[in-house]
N, C-alpha and C positions, 0 to 999 in steps of 0.2 A: 358238754365237757363235764366229766365226773369229778366230784370233789369227795375227799375221803374223810370218814368219820373216825379219825384216829388222834389220840392224845400222846404227848411226849412221854418217853420213859421216865420213871421216877429217878430223881437225882439222889444217889446214895449218900449217906452221911460219912463224914471222915475228913480229916485235914490232909491236904497235899498242895503242892505248888500249882497244880492245874485244876484245882477244884473250881476256882472262879470261872475258868473258861467253860467248863461244863454247865455251871450254874447259869452263866449268861446265855449259853446256847439254848438251855431249857426255857429260860424266860423269853427269849426271842421267838422260840417255837410257839409258845403260848400266845404271844402277840400275833403271830402269823395266823393261827387258828381263829383268834378272835376277829381279826380283820376279814378273814375269809367268810366267816359266818355272818358278818355285818355287810357282806356284799362288796367289800373293798378289795377286789381280786388282785389288782396290780400291786397294791401295797402289801398284800399277803405274799405275793411271789417274791418281792424284795426281802421280806423278813425270812422266808424259807431259804433264799440264796445265802443270806447271812449265816443261818444255822449250818448250812452245808460247808461254808468256809471255816467256821469255828470248829466244827467237829472233825473236819479234815485235818486241821492242825493238831488236834489231840491224837488222832490215829497215827499221824506221821511222827510226832515228837515223843509220844508216850504209848507205843503199841503194846507194851506189857503191863500197863497200868490196870487197876481194877475198874477204871472207867471206860476202858476201850470198847467193851461190848455195848455199853449204854450209848457211847458216842456213835457207834456204827448203826445202832437201831434208830437213833434220832436223825442221823444223816439219811438213812434209807426212807424214813417217813417223809422228810422234807423233799427228797427227790421224787417221791411218789406224788406229793402235792403239786410239784412243779412239772410233772409229767416227763421226768427224765428216766424213762423206763429202763434203758440199758444200764445206766449208772446205778439205779435202784437194785437191779439184779445183782450186780457186782458187790455193792455194799451189803445187801442182805446176806449174800453168801459168806462174806467176810465175817459178819456178825454171827452167823451160825457156827463158823469154824472156831472163833475165839470165845464163844459163849461160855460163861462161867457155870451155867446150869442148864438142864434140859428145857425148862420153861422159856428161857431166853432163846435157845436154839429153835424151839418150835415157833416162837413168835417171829423169828427171822425167816423161817420157812414160809409162814403165812404172808409176810410182806413181799417176799420174792414171788409167791404165787399170784399176788395182785398184779405185779409188774408183768409176769408171764402172760396173764390173761390179756392185759392191755396190748401186748404185742401179738396176740392171736394164737398163743401156744396153750390151747385149752386143756389138753390132756395133762401137760406139766402143771398147769395151774390147779386142776382138780386134785392131783396127787399132793402137791405141796400144801394146798389149803386144807386138805383132809388131815394131814399131819398136825397142822396147827390147831384145828378144831378139836381133835381128839385130846389135846392137852388142856390143862386148866388155865386158859388165857383170860384176860380181863373181859368183862361183859361187852364193852364197846368194841374191842378188837374181835371178839367172837362174832358179834353181829356183822362187822365189816367182812370177815372171812366167809361167813355164811352167805352174805349177799353176793360176793364175787364167785363163790363156788356155785351158787345157784345160776348165775349168768353163764359160767363155763359149762355147766351141765346142759343148759338150754342150747348152747352152741354145739354141744356134742350130740344133741338129739335125745336127751333124757329128760323129758318135761316133768315126769312124776317126781323124781328126786329133786329136780330144780325147784319146783313149786314148794316142796317141803322146806328146802333151804331158805327160800325167800320169805315164806311165812314164819319160819322160826326166827329169822333175823328181825322181822318187824314186830315180833311178839316177845322179844327178850325182856323179861320183867326187871332185870338188874341193870339194863342199859341206862346211861345218864340221859337227862332231858336234851342236852346239847347233841348227843349222838343220835337221839331219835329224830331230831330235826334234820341232821345230816343224812340219815338213812332215808327219811321221807323225801328229801331232795333227790337222792340217788334213785329211789323207786319212781319218782316222777320222771326222771331223766330217761328211763327205759319204758315209759308209758304205763306203768303199773299204778294208776291213779287210785284205785280202790284201797290198796295197801297203804299208800302214802297218806290218803285221807284218814284211814283208820288210826294211823300213828298220830296225826295232827289232832284228831278228835279227842284222844286221851289227854294230850297236853292241854288242849283248850278246856276240857272238862275239869282238869285239876287246877286251873287258874280261877281262884275264888272271886277276884276283883276284876278279871278281864285285863289285867296289866301284863300283856304278852311281852316276852323278851324280843329284842330286835331281830335276832335270827328267825324266830318263829313268825314275826310280823312279815319279814321279807319273804319267807317261804310261802306263807298263806297268800300273799299277793300273787306270787308266781303260780301257785296251784289254782288260784281263782281264775287266772287268765287261761290256764290250760283246761281246766275242768270246772267251769262255773256252776253248772247245774248240780254236779255231785257235791261241791262245797256247800252250796245253798241248802241241799237236802240234809247234809251233816249238821249244819248250824241250826236248821229248823228243828231237828230232833232235840238238840240241846236246849232250845228255847221252850220246848214243852216240859222240860224239867224245872222244878221249883228253883227260882233264883232269889237269893237273899240280899244281893247287892245290886243296886241300880247301875253301878259302874260296869258290872259284867253284862247286864241287859243291854246297856248302851253299846258295848263292844259287839255283842251278837247282832244287834240291829245293823250296825255299820258293816259287819262282814256280809250279811245278807244283801244289803244295798249294793255293796261293791261287786258282789258276785253277779247280781242282776245287771249291773252296768256292763260288766265284761261279757255277759250273755247277750247284750244288745237291747235290753229292755229297760230303758232309762225311766220310763213312767213308773214302773214298780220300784225301781231302784230309789227314786226320790221319796216314795212313801216310807221305805225302811230308813233312809238317811234322815228324813225329818223326824221319825220316831226316835232315832238314836240321840238326836239333839234334844228332843223334848223330854225324854225320860231322865236325863241327867246333864243339863247344859253346862254345869260347872266341872264336869269330869275332865281329867287330862288324857284319858284314854277313850276311844270310841267316838264320843261326841265331837271333839275338835276335828278329827279326821273325816267324820261324816259331814260336818259342816263345810269343810273345804271342798270335798267332792261334790256336795250338793250345790255349792256356789259355782264351781266350774261348769257343772252341767247346765245350770240355769243361765250362766253367762253365754255359753255356747249356743243356747236356743233363744237368747234374748232378741226380740224384734221390736220392743217398745222401750221408752225411756224408763218407765217404772220398773221394768224387769231388772235393770242394773241396780237401782236404788234398793230393791229388796234383798240384794246379796250382802249389803254392808254389815248387817248384824251377824250373818253367818261367818263372814270373814273375820270379824272380831273374835268370835268363838274359836275359829281355826288358829288364831295367833297363839293360843294356849296349848297347841299340840306338843306332845312329848317328842315328836320327830322334828329335828332341826330343819330338815329340808322343807317339810310341810309348813313349818312355822315361818320360815323366811319367805317362801313363795306366797303365803297368805298375807304377810305384811306388805309385800310388793303389790299384790293385787288390790289390797285394801286401799293403799295410797292412790292407785290409779282409779279405782271406783269412786273414791272421794273427789278426785280431780274431775272425773267425768260428771259426777252429780253437780258440782259447782258450775261447770260450764252449761249443763242442761238447765239449771235454775236461772242462770244469767240470761239465757235465751228466752226461757218461759216468762221471765219478768220484763224483759226489754223488747221482745219481738224481733222484727226485721232489723232493728238498729244494732242488734247483737248477733247478726248472722254468722260472723266469723267464729263465734263460740261453737256453732253447730259444726263448722268445718273441722275444728280441732277435736271436738267430741267424736266425730266420725273416725278420725285417725286413731284415737285412743281405743274406741270400740273395736276396731278391726285388728290393730297391731298388738295392743296390750291386753285386751280383755277377751279376744277370740270371739267376739260377738259379730259374726259376719253379716247376718241379716240386718242387724241394727246399723252397722257401719254403712251398708249400701243405702239404707233408707235415709240416713243423715246426709250423705253426699247428695242424694237426689233432692232432699229438702233444701239444702243450701242453694242448689241451682234454681229451685223454684223461687227462693227469696231474692237472689241477686244474680240473674242470668247473665248480666253484663259485667260481672266482677272480674278484676284482674286475676283472680284465683279460680276462674271458671274451669280452666283446663285441669287444674289440680283436682277439683271435685269430680269432673267427668272421668278422668283416669281412675280416681278412687272408686267411683261407682262401678266402672267396668272391671276393676280388679276383683270385685265381689259378685260378678254376674252369676246367676243361678241361686243366690241366697236372697229369698224374697222377704221383705219386711212386712209388718202388719199394714192394715189399710189406712193408716194415718198419712201415708204418702203414696202417690200413684207409681206403680211399677208394673209395666206390661211385659216384662221379661225381654225376649229378643227384640221386640219392637222398641222398647226403651233403649236397649243397647244401640240399635240403629240410630235413634235420635241423638244419642250421646256422640256417636262417631260423626254424624253430620255437623253437630255443634263444634267438635274439634276441628273439622275441616274448614270451618269458617273463621277460625281464629288466626291471627297473624303467624306466619311461619317462624318468626323470631321469638314467639312466646317462649319463655324459658322452660316451661314444663313440656311443651311440644318438642323443643330441641333435646331436652334431657331424655325423653322417652322414645321419640320416633326417629331422631336423627343423631344417633350416637356418633357417627363419623364426623358430624358437623360441630361437635362440641369443641369449644375453644375456651381459653381462660376467660374471655369476655362473657361467653354464654354461661359459664359456671358462675361467674361473678353476679350476673343477673339473677340466676337461680337462687343463690345465697341471699341476695338483697331481697328478693320476693319473700323468701322464708322469714327473714328477719323482720320485714315490714308486717308480715302476717302475725308474727309473735308479738310485736309491739301493739298491734291492733287488739289482739286477744288480751294482752296485759291490761290495756286501757278499759276494755269491756269488763274484765273481772274486777279490777280495782274499783270501778264505779259501782258494781253490784255488791261486792263484799270485800272491802279493803282489809278487814281483820283476818279473815279466814284464808285469803288468797296467798299462795306461795308458788312460785314457778317450779321450783325443784325441791327435792328432798335429798339430804345428804346420803341416805341409804339406798336411794333409787335413782337409776339413770333416767334422764329426761327422755321424752318421746323423740324419736329420731328426727322429726321435722324441726325440733328446737336446735339441732346441731348446725353449726355453720360450716361443716366440712364440705368442700366443693367437689371432692372426688368420689362421693357416694350419694346415691339417690335415696330420698326418704321413702319409707313404706307408704302406700302400697305400690309405688312405682317399680320396685324391683320385680314384682310379679309380672310386669308387662314387658320387661326387657327381652 
């Protein structure tokens, strides 16, 4: 889906009864563009719809006013953003007819040309966009029209002129940084990664401290997913240039680490991510995002208890991220890592008498931390410690949910052979076992069986609370106000606790 690098028409000065309507429409358009560039597409569409309604009232109630052509231009821009191509053609043509000067008329022709291209009328688009480009239009609009004329000429079988247009669009020296990001996004959308990366490289080079704007951060992430090797090469070249600020160096390391992650090379990715944190751990840019990604990668590969413990410091760094989503997710993960570590310490200090701490740690490892190998290993360890436990079925089903994810050699896991052993164990358990009923015999579930399931979960939680309170009464807390408790802590009888849902 293409997004347009276009700004609202300037609101002319002068007092009149409908000045406020145009001012509000212009401000709403700016908000729509800002939301679009921040990746909030649905919110942007709502804002552009509001602009369309506001400008429509100006055109209907004051068609002879000096603001009418500006209203039509603003309405056409908003219709293009919301992909209302037919309406944009009509509005742009109205703007051309009522334009107070040739520059506005040519701008209207260009906007109509964009809509004509989107509807597949490439010859009309080429003609209209050429009219607009020949005039002295704003740099951002000129880049937009060159981009679309280049695509129209490609569709018409004129690759030479098309390439010239696309290159001219990407190298417009007067274009704003925001429009460069938008144009880079559009070039990426048609698979022209080299030109998109060239635009991004200039923006990255001009950022002395590596404090990238949110639109550029979002686009760099998308571009790294599409063309990770090219992005890594671009950033590597910039790392060879003298860097005066460690914050910038930290950002460049992070970008290289993320690109290698998207390329499927997490080993190299972690080297760069660790370097990002090491070079400037106190930075709000680069290091926190690198720390978060490094923690996620290490949690995903974790197959021993100490692997989780090692991520705590990284997640603390990640909670300083300038990105709210990263910051909140880091805080959530940090809470669960700390909860896991307390359970692991309780087991390590008390041994088999704290076996149920292992069972809950297994749930957290799999459901909250994404550490599948570790989760399977902990379920198997619980069964080794207490094979006759009333929660044996829970552990067996948990281990089966993570089949194929092999833990380290601290616990025996023979793969399919172990799975067969688990199934034989389940077959020996009473048919009325609440976990067997919940997983294997959905049709046999009754209010009574659900009640038994909830009671078993509550008893398990009480047992874990007792273990934890004995181990560390000051640090222990079942829940955090900012974090939802693990699903198994819930007493809801109409839903299965993870990982049982995986087995339904």
